[in-house]
N, C-alpha and C positions, 0 to 999 in steps of 0.2 A: 508802864506807869508805876507798877509796884516795884520793879527793879530800880528805877530812878529814885523813887521815894526812899527806899531803904538805903540806897547809896548816899543820898544827901544827908539823911539823918545820921548815918554812921560817921560820915566825915564831920558833921556838926558836933557830935558828942565826943569826938576825938578818941583818946586811948582809955578814957574812963569807962565807957559803955560800948561794947562791940556788938553791933546789930547785923554785921555781915552774914553770919550763919543763917539768918532769916531769909536770905535770898533763895534758899532751896524751895521756898513756898511757890516761887514763880513757875518752875517746871512742873511741880506737883499739881498746881491748879490747871496749867495748860493741858496736862495729860487727861484731865477729866472733861475738858471742853473741846479739845482739838485732836488732830492726828499726830502721828509719830514725827513728822518733819517739823511742825511748829513746836512740839515738845522739845525736840533737839535744839531748835533755835533758841527757845527760852533758856535751856540749860547752858548753852554757849554764852549767851548774854549775861546770865547770872554769874558764871565763872569769870567772865571778863570784868564785870562790875566788882567782884571780890578782889581781883588783881589790881584794878584801878584804886580801890580803897586802900589796899596795902601799900601801893606805890605812893599815893598822895600823902599818907601819914608817915612815910619813911620807914615802914617796917616790912618791906617785901621779903627780906631774907630772914626775918625772925622766925624761930620755930613755931610760934603760935600762929602767925599768918600763913606760913607754909602748910601747916596742918589743916587750917581752915580751907585753903584752896584745894588741897588734895581731897579732903572730906566732901566738899561741895561738888567737885568733879566726879567723885565716885557715886555720890547720891544721885546726881543728875543723870549719869550714865545708867544707873539702875532704873530710874524712873522712865527713861527713854526705852530701855529694853522691855520693861513691863508693859508700856504702852504699845510697843511693837507686837508683843505676844497677844495682847488683848485685841489689837486690830485684826490680826490674822484669825483669831478665834471668832470674832464678830463677823468677818467675811464668810467663814465657813458656816456659821450658824445661819447667816442670811441666805446663803445658797441652799442649805438644807430646808429652811423654812419656805423658800420660794418653791422648791420642788414639791414639798408636802402640800402647800396650799394649792398648787396647780393640780396635783393628783386628786385632792379632795374635791376641788371644784369640778373636775371632769366627772367624778363619781356622782356628786350631787349637783347636777347641772341646774343653774338658776332657771326657773321657768320663765317663759315670756310674760310680759305684762298683759298680753291679750292672746288668746288662742280660740279660734272660732268666734262664737258670740260671747265668750266669757272674758271678764277682766279678772286678773289674779294679783293678789298681794300676799306676801309671804314673810315669815320670820323664822329664823333658826338661832337658837342659843345653845351652845355646847357647854357641858359641865366642866370641860378642861380648857384652860386658857390657851394652850398651844394648839388646840384643834379648831378648825373651821366647822367640822361636822363630827358627828359621833354615831350613836346608835339609833337615832331617829332618821326617818327617810321619807321622801315624797318625790313624785314624778308625774308628769303629764305626757300624754301621747294621743295622737289622732288615730281613731279606729279606721278600718277599711271602709266603713259606711260613714255618713256625715254625723260624727259624734266625737266627743272628747272623753278619754278615759283617764282616771286619776287614781293614784295609789298613795296612801299615807300609812306609815307603819312605825313600829317601835320594837327594837331588839331588846331582849332581856339583858340588862347591863347598860353601860353608857361609856362615852368617851371613845378614844382611839381603838380600844380593844374590841369594840363592837362594829367597826367599820367593815370587816370582812363579811359578816352576816348581812349587814345592810346592802352591801354591793351585790350579794347573791340575789336578793329580792329585786333590786333595781334592774339588774341585768335581765332577769327572767321577764320582768314586766315590760321593759322596752322591746324585748324580742317578741313577746307574744301579743302586745296590745293591738297591733295591726294584723296579726295572723289569725286570731280566733274570732269568729263571728259573734259568739255568745259570751256573756260575762262569766257564767259558770265554767266554761272551757278555759278561760284565762286564769281564773282562780285555781282550777285544777292543775294547770301548768305551773303556777307559782308553787303550789304545794309539792308537786313532783320534784321540781328543781331544789327546793329547800330540803326535802326528805333525802334526796340523793347526795347532796353536797354539803350539808350543814356541818358534818363532822370534820370535813376537810378545811373549813374556813373558821370554825368556832375556836375561840381562845380557851381551850380546855385545860391548858397548863396552869394559867392563873385563875381560871374560873371553871372548876370541874363540875359545877352544878348543871341542871337541865337547861338546854338552850332552845329558845323558840322565838317567834316573831309575831306580834299582833299586827294586823293590818286591816285596812278598810279600802275596798276597791269600788269605784263608782264609774258609771257611764252616763254622760249627759248629752243627749241628742241635740243637734243644732236647732231643730224646730222648736218654736216656743208658742204657747206653753207646751211643755213636753213632760212625758212620764220618765223621769230619770230612774236609774236603778243603782242599787248598792248591795254588796255582800260584805258582811261584817265578820271578821275572823278574830274575835276576842278583843276588839279595839274599842276605845271610848266612842260613844255615838256622836255623829255630827249634829250641829245646831243649824236650824233653818230660820233665817231672819226675814219675816214678811210683815210689812207695815209696822215696823218697830216691835213686833211680837216675836218672841224667841220660842221655837218648838224643838224639843229634843227628839231626834229621829231614831228611836230604839228599834233594833232588829227583832223581827218576830221569832226567828230561829237563828240566833247567832252561832257561828261555827267556832271550834277551838282554834287557837293560834296556829300559824304555820309551823311545821316541824314536830308537832305532837304526834300525829299519826298520818299515814298515807290514806287518801280517800278520794273519791270522785264527787264533785260538787253537783248536786241536783238543781233543777230549775226552781224547785219550790223554796230554795234558800234565798232567792232574790227578794229584796224589799224595794218596791217601787215608791217613788215620791214625786211630787210636782214641783218644778222649779220654773217660775214665771219671770217675766222681765222685771227687773228691779229687786228680785229676791237675792239674798246673799246666803251662801253656804259656808259655815265655819267648821273647818276640820282641824284637829289638834291631836297632840299626843298627851300621855298622862303626865309628862313633865310640866304641863301648863296647869292642869286642874289639881295636881298634887303638890304644887309649889306652896310651901308653908311660910306663914308670917313668923316673926320672932316669937309670937305667943303660941304658935303651933296650928293656927287656923289654915285650912286649905283655901286656895284661890277660887272664889265663886264665879266662874267664867260666864255662865248663862245669865246670872243676875247682873253682872257688870255690863255685859253686852246690851241688855235691855235698857240700861241707863245712859248709854253712849249715843251720840248722833251717828246715823248711818248714811251720811251723804255719799260716801264712796268707800270701797274696800280699803283704800289706802288710809283714809281718815280713821276708819274704825280700827285698823291695825295699829295705827299710831297711838290711839287712846288705850288700847289693850296693852300694848308694849310698855308704855309709860306707867300705867296702873299696876301691871304685873311686877315691874321692878320696884315700885314703891311698896307693894305688898310684901315682896321677899325681903327688902331691906338690905340687899347684898348680892353676892354672886349666886346664880342658880346651882342647886345641888344635883340636878339631873338635866340631861338633854331635854330640850323642849322645841317643838316645831308647831307652827301655826300657819294655816292656809285660809284665806278668805276669797271666795269665788263669787262673783256677781254676774248674773245673766243680763245681757244688754240686748238692744235690738240688733238685728242681723248686720246692719251697716256698721262701719268702723267709725266710732266717735273720736273726736279729738281728745287725746289724753294729755292732761296738764303735766308739766315736769314733776317728776317724783321728788319730794323733799327729802327722802330717806335713802340711804345706801345700804348694801349688805354688810353686816358686821356680825360678829359672834353674838352681840347683844343688841342688834339693831335691826328693825324690820326693813324689808325691801321689796320693791317690785322689779328691781333690775340689779344686775351685778355691779361691784365697784370697779376695778377696785376704785368703789366705794366699796361691803359689808360692811364687812362685816363689815 
């Protein structure tokens, strides 16, 4: 339509006003909207229109018309070449991004919406747009006895540079969750793995400072009501939501973060707590509670949870996610992870379709692609 319009106007104005050079707009616009073939087609049509205009006005062999045709042909060819180069680059970038997303999703496997008697909703926001995950981590695993084990942690640093350290903890947790009978033995295994391998995976070239990982490891038996257990290694304390009341589960004897020193975890480091049917457990990283508003205020997670309806972990997560983004007023400055775990009766209830998918800034109870 653009080519036809310019052609008609150029013929109508005659020799006084020459609009033919504007035909180069057609291949230029096509290059931004379509692929190489359609761009080439638009270029050919534009040159053909220019030749038709010159022939219709009887000046096909005049120097001015010949120069216009040559210039339009050269510019159209250049536009087609640039579109071809961009198309190749986009395909290469798409392949690289697909490989990176697959690798990241294998590392941070999306937890099931239900594991044992627990319903799970989760959110992950990466500080880097190109990353699906970063320095925050979480994982679920079934123990050898009827119980679910959970780890949530935070590597010092964020983004893609912290993935190696996160993978170290996740690998050790998945390997040891069903192998060790007691929670202190599992945490000792995590500490041993981090102490031995941290220097090999840490990005010391770009971040020469001290490297460590805060983490919280929990064991939730299937029996309800049950005495769940947790060991806190320098991580923000979880929140227990019971009858709309929010309780901060502070550790009596918190441990230093993983990677600070080698040690054996004793049984007296275990902090028991009760998780009954209908209770929700909110686990998070410091990227959530340290998220700042434009005025510099931290996000008051516990206060906000107390004001939200807690009909399901998915609804609560949706409220927190929307409120957190409103509080930040933009892109998160740090990686942030959030888990909400609800104990349900032992039978498997019907789960409604989850309205949210996994995205870098979107909560999820199931993978996409939906996410991010």
